[in-house]
C-alpha positions as CSV (number, residue, x, y, z in Angstrom):
1,M,166.8,156.3,240.1
2,S,164.8,156.3,237.4
3,K,164.1,159.2,235.0
4,L,161.3,159.4,232.3
5,L,161.8,161.2,229.3
6,I,159.4,162.2,227.0
7,V,159.5,163.3,223.0
8,E,157.3,163.7,220.4
9,S,157.2,160.7,217.9
10,P,157.7,156.9,219.0
11,A,160.3,157.4,215.8
12,K,162.5,159.8,218.1
13,A,161.9,158.0,220.7
14,K,163.3,154.8,219.5
15,T,166.4,156.6,218.1
16,I,167.3,158.4,221.3
17,G,166.9,155.1,223.5
18,K,170.0,154.0,221.6
19,Y,172.0,156.5,223.1
20,I,170.8,156.2,227.0
21,G,170.7,153.9,230.0
22,S,168.8,151.9,231.3
23,D,167.6,153.9,234.1
24,Y,165.8,156.2,231.7
25,E,162.3,155.4,230.3
26,V,161.6,157.0,227.1
27,V,157.8,157.8,226.0
28,A,156.3,159.8,223.0
29,S,153.6,162.3,223.8
30,V,152.7,162.1,220.3
31,G,153.0,165.8,218.9
32,H,150.5,168.4,221.4
33,V,148.3,166.2,224.0
34,R,146.1,169.7,224.7
35,D,144.2,172.1,222.7
36,L,141.9,174.5,223.1
37,P,138.2,173.3,222.4
38,K,136.2,173.8,219.6
39,S,133.5,176.2,220.6
40,N,135.0,179.4,221.0
41,K,133.2,180.8,224.1
42,A,135.0,178.0,226.2
43,A,138.2,178.6,224.6
44,I,139.5,182.0,225.3
45,D,138.6,184.3,228.3
46,I,138.9,187.9,226.6
47,E,137.8,189.3,229.7
48,A,140.6,188.0,232.1
49,G,143.0,189.0,229.8
50,F,142.9,186.5,226.8
51,V,143.8,183.0,229.3
52,P,142.8,180.3,227.2
53,H,141.3,177.0,228.3
54,Y,143.1,173.9,227.8
55,E,141.5,170.3,227.8
56,I,142.9,166.9,226.8
57,S,143.1,166.8,222.6
58,K,140.5,164.2,221.2
59,G,142.2,160.6,221.2
60,K,145.4,161.7,223.8
61,E,143.2,160.7,226.9
62,K,145.3,157.6,227.1
63,V,148.7,158.9,226.0
64,V,148.3,161.4,229.0
65,T,147.0,158.6,231.3
66,E,150.1,156.8,230.7
67,I,152.5,159.5,230.9
68,K,151.1,160.2,234.6
69,K,151.4,156.7,235.3
70,L,155.0,156.8,234.1
71,A,155.8,160.0,236.3
72,K,154.1,158.4,239.3
73,K,157.3,155.9,239.7
74,A,159.7,158.1,237.8
75,D,162.4,160.3,240.3
76,E,162.8,162.6,237.7
77,V,161.4,164.0,234.1
78,I,162.4,165.1,231.5
79,L,160.6,167.2,228.9
80,A,163.0,166.9,226.0
81,T,160.7,167.7,222.8
82,D,161.8,170.1,220.0
83,P,163.9,173.0,220.4
84,D,161.1,175.2,219.1
85,R,157.7,177.5,220.5
86,E,155.8,174.4,219.7
87,G,157.6,172.3,221.2
88,E,158.3,174.4,224.1
89,A,154.3,174.4,224.6
90,I,154.2,170.8,224.0
91,A,157.0,170.5,227.2
92,W,154.6,172.8,229.3
93,H,151.3,171.4,228.4
94,V,153.2,168.0,229.7
95,A,154.3,169.1,232.9
96,E,151.3,171.2,233.7
97,E,149.3,167.9,233.5
98,I,152.2,166.2,235.4
99,K,151.4,168.9,238.0
100,K,148.0,167.8,238.9
101,L,149.2,164.5,240.5
102,K,151.1,167.6,243.5
103,L,154.2,164.5,243.4
104,K,156.3,167.1,245.7
105,D,159.4,165.6,245.6
106,L,159.4,164.6,241.5
107,K,162.3,167.3,239.3
108,I,160.5,168.6,236.0
109,S,163.1,169.5,233.7
110,R,163.4,171.0,230.0
111,A,166.0,169.3,228.0
112,S,167.2,170.9,224.5
113,Y,169.3,169.8,221.0
114,Q,169.6,170.5,217.4
115,E,170.4,167.1,216.3
116,I,169.8,163.6,217.6
117,T,173.2,162.2,218.3
118,K,174.5,160.5,221.3
119,E,176.8,163.6,221.8
120,A,174.0,165.9,221.4
121,I,171.5,163.8,223.7
122,E,174.1,163.0,226.2
123,K,175.2,166.7,226.1
124,A,171.5,167.8,226.8
125,L,171.2,165.5,229.7
126,K,173.8,166.7,231.5
127,H,172.5,170.7,231.1
128,T,168.8,170.1,231.6
129,R,166.6,173.8,232.3
130,S,163.5,174.9,233.3
131,I,160.8,175.7,230.5
132,D,161.2,178.9,228.5
133,Q,158.1,180.7,229.8
134,N,158.5,183.5,227.4
135,L,159.0,181.2,224.5
136,R,155.8,179.0,225.6
137,K,153.9,182.5,225.9
138,A,154.9,182.8,222.3
139,Q,153.3,180.0,221.1
140,E,150.2,180.3,223.1
141,A,149.9,184.3,222.1
142,R,150.3,183.0,218.3
143,R,147.4,180.0,219.0
144,V,144.7,182.1,220.7
145,L,145.7,185.6,217.9
146,D,145.3,182.9,215.1
147,R,142.0,181.1,216.7
148,L,140.4,184.4,218.0
149,V,141.1,186.3,213.8
150,G,140.1,182.1,212.4
151,Y,136.5,182.2,214.0
152,D,135.7,185.7,213.3
153,L,136.7,186.0,210.2
154,S,135.2,182.7,209.3
155,G,132.2,183.7,211.4
156,L,131.4,186.8,209.1
157,I,132.6,184.9,205.7
158,W,130.1,182.9,206.8
159,K,127.1,184.5,206.9
160,K,128.3,187.7,204.4
161,V,129.4,185.3,201.5
162,R,128.9,181.7,201.9
163,Y,128.5,178.8,204.2
164,G,131.3,176.5,205.0
165,L,134.2,179.6,204.0
166,S,137.2,180.3,206.2
167,A,139.7,183.1,206.8
168,G,143.4,182.7,208.8
169,R,145.7,185.2,209.8
170,V,148.3,184.0,208.0
171,Q,146.5,181.9,205.6
172,S,144.8,184.9,204.0
173,P,147.8,187.5,203.0
174,A,149.3,184.4,201.2
175,L,145.8,184.2,199.5
176,R,145.7,187.7,198.9
177,I,149.3,187.7,196.8
178,L,148.3,185.1,195.1
179,M,145.1,186.8,193.8
180,E,146.9,190.0,192.6
181,R,149.0,188.5,190.6
182,E,145.9,187.1,189.1
183,R,144.6,190.3,188.5
184,D,147.7,190.8,187.1
185,I,147.2,188.2,184.3
186,R,143.9,189.1,183.7
187,A,144.8,192.6,182.9
188,F,147.4,192.0,181.1
189,K,147.3,192.6,177.1
190,P,149.3,191.7,175.3
191,E,152.1,193.7,172.8
192,T,153.3,192.1,169.4
193,F,156.5,191.8,168.7
194,F,159.2,189.9,166.3
195,V,162.7,188.1,166.7
196,L,165.2,187.7,164.5
197,S,167.7,184.9,164.9
198,A,170.1,184.1,162.6
199,N,172.6,181.4,162.5
200,L,176.1,182.2,161.5
201,E,179.5,180.3,160.5
202,T,183.0,181.3,160.8
203,D,185.8,180.8,158.8
204,K,186.8,178.4,160.9
205,K,183.7,176.4,159.6
206,E,182.1,176.9,163.4
207,N,178.5,178.1,164.1
208,F,176.8,179.8,166.5
209,E,172.5,181.4,166.8
210,T,172.5,184.8,167.5
211,K,169.7,187.5,167.8
212,C,168.9,190.8,166.6
213,E,169.0,193.1,170.1
214,K,166.1,195.0,169.0
215,E,162.8,193.6,169.1
216,P,161.0,195.6,166.5
217,K,156.8,195.9,167.4
218,T,155.7,196.0,163.8
219,K,156.1,193.6,160.8
220,K,157.0,196.6,158.3
221,E,160.3,197.3,160.2
222,A,161.2,193.1,160.8
223,N,161.0,193.1,157.3
224,K,163.2,195.8,156.6
225,I,166.1,194.5,158.8
226,Y,165.8,190.8,157.4
227,E,166.1,192.2,154.0
228,A,169.1,194.1,154.9
229,A,170.5,191.7,157.0
230,K,169.7,188.4,154.3
231,D,171.7,190.6,151.8
232,G,174.3,192.4,153.6
233,K,178.0,191.7,154.8
234,W,178.7,189.9,158.1
235,S,181.5,190.3,160.2
236,V,182.2,190.6,164.3
237,K,182.0,194.2,165.9
238,K,183.5,193.1,169.5
239,V,183.7,190.3,172.1
240,I,182.9,191.1,175.4
241,E,184.6,188.3,177.7
242,T,184.1,188.4,181.1
243,E,185.3,186.7,183.9
244,V,182.5,186.4,187.4
245,K,183.0,184.6,190.4
246,R,180.0,182.4,192.1
247,S,179.9,182.3,195.5
248,P,178.4,179.5,197.4
249,K,174.6,179.8,199.1
250,A,174.5,179.3,202.8
251,P,173.1,175.9,204.2
252,F,169.8,175.5,204.2
253,T,167.2,176.8,206.5
254,T,163.9,175.6,206.6
255,S,162.6,178.2,204.1
256,T,165.3,177.6,201.1
257,L,165.5,174.0,201.6
258,Q,161.5,174.2,201.0
259,Q,162.5,176.1,197.9
260,S,165.3,174.2,197.1
261,A,163.5,170.8,197.3
262,S,160.7,172.3,195.5
263,T,162.9,173.6,191.9
264,R,165.3,170.7,192.1
265,L,163.2,167.5,193.3
266,G,159.7,168.6,192.2
267,F,159.2,167.8,196.2
268,S,155.9,169.5,197.5
269,P,156.7,171.9,201.0
270,K,154.9,169.4,202.9
271,R,156.0,166.3,201.1
272,T,160.0,168.0,201.9
273,M,158.8,169.1,205.7
274,M,157.8,165.4,206.4
275,T,160.9,163.8,204.1
276,A,162.8,166.3,206.8
277,Q,161.0,165.4,209.7
278,K,162.2,161.1,209.2
279,L,165.6,161.9,208.6
280,Y,166.2,164.6,211.8
281,E,164.2,161.7,214.2
282,A,166.1,159.0,212.4
283,G,169.4,161.3,213.7
284,H,171.2,162.1,210.1
285,I,170.3,165.8,209.9
286,T,170.0,169.2,212.8
287,Y,166.3,170.5,213.6
288,M,164.4,171.0,210.4
289,R,162.7,174.1,211.3
290,T,165.1,177.1,211.5
291,D,166.0,180.5,210.3
292,S,169.4,180.5,211.1
293,V,172.6,179.8,208.3
294,S,175.0,179.3,211.1
295,M,177.1,176.1,211.8
296,A,178.4,174.7,215.0
297,N,182.5,174.3,215.2
298,I,182.2,170.3,215.4
299,A,180.2,170.4,212.0
300,L,182.4,173.0,210.2
301,A,185.2,170.9,211.7
302,Q,183.6,167.6,209.7
303,I,183.1,169.8,206.4
304,K,187.0,170.6,206.2
305,K,188.0,167.3,206.5
306,V,185.7,165.8,204.0
307,V,186.4,168.6,201.5
308,S,189.8,168.0,201.6
309,N,189.6,164.1,201.3
310,K,187.4,164.1,198.9
311,F,188.1,167.5,196.3
312,G,191.6,168.8,197.7
313,A,192.6,170.9,201.0
314,E,193.3,173.9,198.4
315,L,189.2,174.3,197.6
316,H,188.1,174.4,201.2
317,K,187.5,178.4,202.3
318,P,185.7,179.0,205.8
319,N,183.0,181.0,205.0
320,I,180.5,183.2,207.4
321,F,176.9,183.4,206.4
322,K,174.7,185.9,207.9
323,T,171.0,185.5,208.4
324,K,168.9,187.8,206.7
325,A,165.7,186.7,209.2
326,K,164.1,188.9,211.5
327,N,164.0,187.6,215.1
328,A,166.5,184.4,214.1
329,Q,167.2,182.5,216.7
330,E,171.0,182.0,216.4
331,A,170.9,179.3,219.3
332,H,169.8,177.3,216.8
333,E,171.8,175.9,213.6
334,A,170.9,175.4,209.8
335,I,169.9,172.3,208.6
336,R,172.7,170.1,208.1
337,P,174.1,166.2,208.2
338,T,174.5,165.3,211.8
339,H,177.7,163.1,210.0
340,F,179.1,164.4,207.3
341,E,181.0,161.2,206.5
342,K,177.6,159.5,205.4
343,E,177.2,160.9,202.0
344,K,174.0,159.0,201.3
345,V,171.4,157.7,204.0
346,G,167.6,157.4,204.1
347,N,165.0,154.5,204.1
348,T,163.4,155.7,201.2
349,E,163.6,157.4,197.3
350,D,162.6,160.8,199.4
351,Q,165.1,160.5,202.5
352,K,168.1,159.8,200.0
353,R,167.4,162.6,197.4
354,L,166.4,165.0,200.2
355,Y,169.4,164.1,202.2
356,Q,171.9,164.6,199.2
357,L,170.0,167.9,198.8
358,I,171.3,168.8,202.5
359,W,174.8,167.3,202.5
360,Q,175.8,169.0,199.2
361,R,174.6,172.3,200.2
362,A,176.3,172.3,203.4
363,V,179.4,171.0,202.6
364,A,179.3,173.3,199.3
365,S,179.4,176.2,202.3
366,Q,182.6,176.1,202.8
367,M,183.9,175.7,199.5
368,S,186.3,178.3,197.4
369,D,184.4,180.1,194.9
370,A,183.9,178.8,191.5
371,Q,184.8,180.9,188.4
372,V,182.7,181.4,185.2
373,M,183.8,183.5,181.7
374,R,181.0,184.6,180.3
375,T,181.6,185.6,176.6
376,K,179.2,187.8,174.3
377,I,179.6,188.1,170.6
378,V,178.2,191.3,168.7
379,S,177.6,190.8,165.2
380,R,177.1,193.8,162.7
381,V,176.0,193.8,159.1
382,T,177.7,196.4,156.4
383,L,178.6,198.8,159.0
384,D,176.0,199.0,161.4
385,T,173.1,200.0,158.5
386,I,170.5,197.8,160.6
387,P,170.5,197.1,165.3
388,T,173.8,194.7,165.9
389,F,172.4,190.8,166.5
390,S,174.7,189.4,169.5
391,A,175.3,186.1,170.9
392,T,176.2,184.7,175.2
393,G,177.8,181.7,176.5
394,S,179.2,180.9,179.6
395,R,181.3,178.0,181.0
396,V,183.1,177.3,184.3
397,I,186.7,177.8,184.8
398,K,187.2,176.3,187.8
399,E,184.5,174.4,189.7
400,G,185.0,175.2,193.5
401,W,182.5,174.6,195.3
402,L,180.2,173.5,192.2
403,L,182.4,170.0,192.3
404,A,180.2,169.7,195.7
405,D,177.0,170.6,194.5
406,P,176.9,169.9,190.4
407,G,173.8,170.1,190.4
408,A,173.7,174.0,191.0
409,K,176.1,174.5,187.7
410,G,173.7,174.6,184.3
411,E,174.8,173.6,181.3
412,D,178.1,174.9,179.5
413,I,176.9,177.3,176.4
414,L,179.8,177.4,174.3
415,L,180.5,180.2,171.8
416,P,183.3,180.0,169.1
417,K,186.4,181.8,169.2
418,V,186.5,184.9,167.4
419,K,188.1,188.2,167.5
420,A,186.7,191.7,165.9
421,L,186.2,192.5,162.7
422,E,186.6,189.1,161.7
423,P,184.1,188.2,158.8
424,L,180.9,185.9,159.4
425,S,178.6,183.5,156.8
426,L,174.7,183.7,156.7
427,L,173.6,180.0,157.1
428,D,170.0,180.6,157.7
429,L,167.9,183.7,158.9
430,K,164.2,183.7,160.3
431,T,161.8,185.8,161.6
432,E,159.3,184.9,164.0
433,E,156.3,186.5,165.6
434,K,155.2,186.5,169.6
435,Q,153.5,188.1,172.2
436,T,154.6,189.5,175.4
437,S,153.6,187.2,178.3
438,P,151.7,188.0,181.3
439,P,153.6,187.7,184.7
440,N,153.8,184.0,185.8
441,R,151.8,182.4,188.4
442,Y,153.6,181.9,192.0
443,S,154.7,178.5,192.4
444,E,155.2,176.8,195.7
445,A,158.5,177.7,196.1
446,G,157.7,181.4,194.9
447,I,155.1,181.7,197.1
448,I,157.1,181.3,199.9
449,K,160.1,183.2,199.1
450,E,157.6,186.1,198.8
451,L,156.0,185.4,202.2
452,E,159.7,185.1,203.4
453,K,160.8,188.5,201.9
454,R,157.6,190.3,203.0
455,G,157.8,188.7,206.3
456,I,154.5,187.4,206.6
457,G,154.0,183.5,208.7
458,R,157.4,182.2,209.9
459,P,159.8,179.2,208.3
460,S,157.4,176.6,210.1
461,T,154.1,177.9,208.7
462,Y,154.8,178.2,205.0
463,A,153.9,174.4,204.6
464,S,150.8,174.4,206.5
465,T,149.8,177.2,205.1
466,I,149.6,176.2,201.4
467,A,148.5,173.2,202.1
468,T,145.7,174.8,204.0
469,I,144.5,177.2,201.3
470,V,144.5,174.2,198.7
471,E,142.8,171.8,201.1
472,R,140.1,175.0,201.2
473,E,139.7,174.9,197.6
474,Y,141.1,178.1,197.7
475,V,143.2,178.0,195.2
476,E,144.1,174.3,193.3
477,K,147.4,173.2,191.7
478,D,148.2,174.2,188.1
479,G,151.1,171.6,187.3
480,R,153.8,173.6,189.8
481,T,151.6,176.6,190.2
482,L,149.0,177.8,191.9
483,K,145.8,179.1,190.5
484,P,142.9,180.7,193.2
485,T,139.8,179.3,192.4
486,D,136.7,181.2,191.8
487,T,135.7,180.6,195.8
488,G,139.4,182.2,196.4
489,D,139.1,185.1,194.5
490,V,135.2,186.0,196.0
491,V,137.2,185.1,199.8
492,S,140.1,187.5,199.0
493,T,138.0,190.2,197.7
494,F,135.6,190.2,200.7
495,L,139.0,190.7,203.2
496,E,140.4,192.9,200.9
497,D,137.4,195.2,200.3
498,N,136.6,194.8,204.1
499,F,139.7,193.9,206.0
500,G,142.1,194.8,204.0
501,N,144.7,196.3,206.8
502,Y,144.0,193.3,208.6
503,I,145.9,191.4,205.6
504,S,147.8,193.7,204.4
505,D,152.1,193.3,204.2
506,T,152.6,195.6,206.7
507,F,150.5,194.7,209.3
508,T,150.9,191.1,208.9
509,A,154.7,191.5,209.4
510,E,154.4,193.7,212.3
511,M,152.2,191.2,213.8
512,E,154.8,188.5,213.1
513,D,157.3,190.3,215.1
514,E,155.3,191.8,218.0
515,L,154.6,187.7,218.3
516,D,158.7,187.3,218.2
517,Q,159.2,190.2,221.0
518,I,156.5,188.1,223.3
519,A,159.2,185.0,223.1
520,L,162.9,187.5,223.5
521,G,160.6,188.6,226.8
522,K,160.5,192.2,224.7
523,R,156.8,192.4,225.1
524,E,154.4,191.2,227.0
525,Y,150.7,188.5,226.6
526,E,148.1,190.0,227.0
527,P,148.7,193.6,226.3
528,T,149.9,192.4,222.7
529,L,146.5,190.4,222.4
530,R,144.3,193.4,223.5
531,E,146.1,195.7,221.4
532,F,144.8,194.1,218.1
533,Y,141.6,192.5,219.4
534,K,139.8,195.7,220.4
535,P,140.0,197.3,217.2
536,F,139.6,194.3,215.4
537,S,136.1,193.1,217.1
538,K,134.9,196.6,216.8
539,D,135.4,195.9,213.1
540,V,134.4,192.9,213.1
541,K,130.8,193.8,214.2
542,E,130.8,196.8,211.7
543,K,130.9,194.8,209.0
544,E,127.8,192.5,210.5
545,K,125.4,195.7,209.2
546,T,126.9,195.1,205.4
547,A,124.4,193.3,202.9
548,K,125.3,189.7,202.2
549,L,127.3,188.8,199.4
550,T,125.1,187.0,197.2
551,T,125.9,189.1,193.6
552,L,129.3,189.1,192.2
553,G,128.5,191.0,188.9
554,E,126.4,190.8,186.5
555,A,126.4,188.7,183.5
556,D,126.4,188.7,179.8
557,P,123.3,190.3,178.4
558,K,123.4,187.7,175.7
559,I,122.7,185.3,178.0
560,K,119.0,184.8,179.7
561,C,117.7,182.8,181.9
562,P,116.1,180.0,180.7
563,L,113.0,179.8,182.1
564,C,111.9,183.5,182.4
565,H,113.9,185.1,179.8
566,S,115.4,187.9,182.7
567,S,118.6,188.8,183.3
568,M,121.8,186.8,184.7
569,I,124.1,188.1,187.8
570,I,126.9,185.6,188.5
571,K,126.6,184.3,192.1
572,L,128.9,181.6,194.5
573,G,128.0,177.9,194.9
574,K,130.0,175.1,196.7
575,G,131.3,174.2,193.0
576,G,132.0,177.9,192.2
577,K,131.0,180.4,190.5
578,F,127.1,179.9,188.2
579,L,124.6,181.9,186.8
580,S,121.6,183.0,188.7
581,C,117.8,184.8,187.5
582,D,118.2,188.0,188.9
583,K,114.8,187.7,189.9
584,F,115.7,184.6,192.6
585,P,114.0,183.6,194.3
586,D,110.6,183.9,192.7
587,C,112.8,182.1,189.6
588,T,114.7,179.9,190.2
589,G,116.5,179.6,186.5
590,M,120.2,178.4,186.9
591,R,123.2,178.2,184.1
592,N,126.7,177.5,184.1
593,I,129.4,180.7,183.7
594,D,129.5,180.0,180.2
595,G,125.9,180.0,179.6
596,S,125.1,176.5,179.1
597,E,122.2,174.7,180.7
598,I,123.4,173.2,184.1
599,K,121.6,169.5,183.7
600,E,120.4,167.6,186.9
601,A,121.5,164.7,187.8
602,E,119.5,161.2,186.6
603,P,118.7,158.8,188.7
604,L,119.7,155.6,188.8
605,G,116.9,154.1,190.0
606,N,114.8,153.5,193.2
607,D,115.6,152.3,196.3
608,P,112.9,149.2,196.6
609,I,112.4,149.8,200.6
610,S,111.7,154.0,200.5
611,G,111.0,154.3,197.0
612,L,113.6,157.6,196.8
613,P,115.5,157.9,193.6
614,V,119.1,157.1,193.6
615,F,121.8,159.4,192.2
616,V,125.7,159.5,191.6
617,M,127.2,162.7,192.3
618,D,130.3,164.6,192.9
619,G,131.3,166.0,196.4
620,R,134.3,168.2,197.5
621,F,135.4,164.9,198.9
622,G,135.0,162.8,195.9
623,P,132.0,160.9,194.2
624,Y,129.5,160.0,196.3
625,V,125.6,158.1,196.2
626,Q,123.1,160.0,197.1
627,L,119.5,158.4,198.4
628,G,116.9,161.1,197.8
629,I,117.1,164.7,197.2
630,K,117.4,167.4,199.5
631,D,114.1,169.8,200.5
632,K,112.4,170.5,203.4
633,E,111.0,167.5,204.0
634,N,114.6,165.5,203.4
635,K,117.1,168.2,204.5
636,K,120.1,165.5,205.4
637,P,119.8,162.8,202.1
638,R,121.6,159.9,203.5
639,R,125.1,159.4,201.3
640,A,128.0,157.5,200.9
641,S,131.5,157.3,199.3
642,I,132.2,155.4,196.3
643,P,135.5,153.4,196.6
644,K,138.5,155.3,195.2
645,D,138.9,151.7,192.9
646,K,135.6,152.3,191.2
647,E,134.7,154.7,188.4
648,P,131.8,157.0,189.4
649,N,129.8,156.7,185.3
650,T,129.8,152.4,186.1
651,V,128.5,152.3,189.2
652,T,124.7,150.5,188.8
653,L,121.8,151.0,191.5
654,K,122.4,147.4,193.0
655,E,126.2,148.8,194.3
656,A,124.7,152.1,194.5
657,L,122.5,150.9,197.5
658,K,125.2,148.2,198.2
659,Y,127.2,151.8,199.6
660,L,124.0,153.3,200.8
661,S,123.7,150.3,203.3
662,L,126.5,151.4,205.6
663,P,126.9,152.1,208.7
664,R,125.2,148.7,209.3
665,E,123.8,147.7,212.4
666,L,124.9,144.1,213.1
667,G,123.8,143.1,216.7
668,P,124.3,144.1,220.9
669,Y,127.8,142.9,222.3
670,P,126.5,139.9,224.3
671,E,128.4,141.0,227.2
672,T,127.2,144.8,227.4
673,G,123.8,144.9,225.1
674,E,125.1,147.5,223.0
675,M,125.2,148.0,219.3
676,I,128.0,146.5,217.0
677,T,128.4,148.4,214.0
678,A,130.2,148.1,210.6
679,S,131.4,150.8,208.1
680,I,133.9,152.4,206.4
681,G,136.1,155.5,207.7
682,R,138.9,157.6,206.8
683,F,141.9,154.4,207.1
684,G,139.1,151.9,205.8
685,P,136.5,149.3,206.9
686,Y,136.6,148.5,210.5
687,I,134.0,147.3,213.0
688,V,133.1,149.4,216.3
689,H,131.6,148.9,219.7
690,E,131.6,151.7,222.4
691,K,134.6,153.0,221.1
692,D,136.8,149.9,220.9
693,F,137.3,150.3,216.9
694,R,138.9,147.4,215.0
695,S,140.0,147.6,211.3
696,L,138.4,145.0,209.2
697,K,141.8,143.5,207.2
698,E,140.6,140.1,205.1
699,D,136.5,140.3,206.1
700,D,133.6,142.3,204.0
701,V,132.5,145.1,205.5
702,Y,129.3,144.5,204.0
703,T,128.3,140.6,204.7
704,I,130.1,140.3,208.1
705,T,128.2,138.5,209.9
706,L,127.6,139.3,213.9
707,E,129.3,135.9,215.1
708,R,132.3,137.0,213.6
709,A,132.3,140.8,214.9
710,I,131.8,139.6,218.4
711,E,135.3,137.2,217.7
712,I,137.0,139.8,216.5
713,L,136.0,142.1,219.5
714,K,137.5,139.3,221.9
715,E,140.7,139.4,220.2
716,P,143.5,141.3,222.0
717,K,143.5,144.8,220.8
718,K,147.0,145.2,218.8
719,V,148.9,148.6,219.3
720,G,149.4,150.4,216.3
721,R,152.1,152.3,215.4
722,R,149.7,155.6,216.1
723,G,149.3,154.1,220.0
724,G,152.7,155.7,221.3
725,F,153.2,153.4,224.0
726,K,153.6,149.3,224.3
727,K,153.0,148.1,227.3
728,K,155.8,146.2,228.6
729,S,155.9,142.5,229.2
């Protein structure tokens, strides 16, 4: 009996292939095989009940054909995709394509597992089930809803703000939160205050730093305290010692893993999830998309053994954690190692560091509390004639779970042993003028924590949500913080002013809950979408009547148009905000936002064939060269990217013309008469003939000949890592 086992990735197929018998054929779908078409009219039939019309995803035709071919030979097809909404949806889409074959005797079932280990896979194959239609419909509802919102809002923004901008159901609330913080920063007015600090010495010649507990607002008051402190007699007023316990944290969920990896390892959410995916596919950790903090009994038994052997049996303490997330899928587990005896695993440095973080957190979660002594020394000057000074310190007196997770310990701040009324000597005294600071911008870890707290999005969407608003240049990374751009400001303001209720915390969180209710079988697909879309589409149509948002605000009255000296107004362009003449289009004067002159690019020279000027420009996707100026006669000037290893300011006219020579038509292929073309794409230089792409590794894309191209095309095509299948020899 032959069985076809279908998973998402070739890496997972390779790992699972080691654990099952030769009667199984394991293949990868390489992610989703079907999706909604780009055209919204063709994608969703709203009147029929929001019926989606799927098509084979571009590039997946061969994958689907191969799956069908293998299904014809199999007695059973087992869909072993990931244990979440997306995995359930992929399984359903693959099943729907196989059903088109109308193979009456073919059994199709679903296998689900939380980890890729021999035991887990064998158990999953013994207990297969049917596809969870509620879970699948929840994913479909989310996909359809995101398409409807994104399509309608983006279309409106194109008309009312600027072409090429976009909006989304989850990304827009996230951008709004970042923008609200940015407005708080802009509105912040700093206040001056003074910090007085003293270096004191005990009778035992031990010294420590202490600060005045009052921060005076004026220089006069600060000086008064300074003079009294400088000339007065110092002593210990009181010593407060408090023993506190630090309990271990729950094992990681998707959200807390992203936050900890950001703060402890400096990983972006996207980097964290990609690394975790590799660890999961290799069988080292459980599934990395989860909001549960529970662990299986087998895992708890493994942890107990590790703690006893490594730290001592007395430090093991069973701790039960409660999941805080709404509608958490408790059948899932927290992110944990599959084999706790393996303290270090991974093929890359990223994998090793992330695995260690996961191992430490999971093991520490089942250990005893740490004990910390917090000490506060309050000092006074001459019987309290001025405000008291204080110093705080802490030290770990019982490490407990910190033995397993030392990175969470922090530094001990030790203070000398003193007692009340003990005299002190002043070694140094200083006053420092400071200003209150504005609120901090969100870091990636911070915005994830905020989104989770407000119930916006789900753990699996946080990394892609942040990546989207960065890629669309609504937000830029400033070190570890996220700073909204001018474009992000304008888009968010437009949405807040016109669709504030749809991007509010309450509405977005409630919508997430409704989608979760579909997954639980407590809500129906069509009524949920219709309840949302009917008023939403009406509001979008109403906003069609609003005027185009061309003016963002008035400029400084001192800044005048460089051509006609009229007043200037702030507008939004592809590069951000700029100043435009109030008389536009009659006058086309422009300035930078700071009032400086906008200088047009100087041409490198002229193309000897067309006579057009050649420019070096900078665009959204990096520097490029352009032939001619964009105008009515030349609506789409020819452009070419500048190689990444080439500095734009060193490009010569000869080099620019070389870049502009692509794509090159080399000549027809003898057997078909169809043109062979050479060019550079996303994955580097290549030649192509009738959709047969061949990468150029050694040949120069600018000089390769027709004869050499034909020679390459006649060679057997190599199967790449992205191919998904390898033909059996």
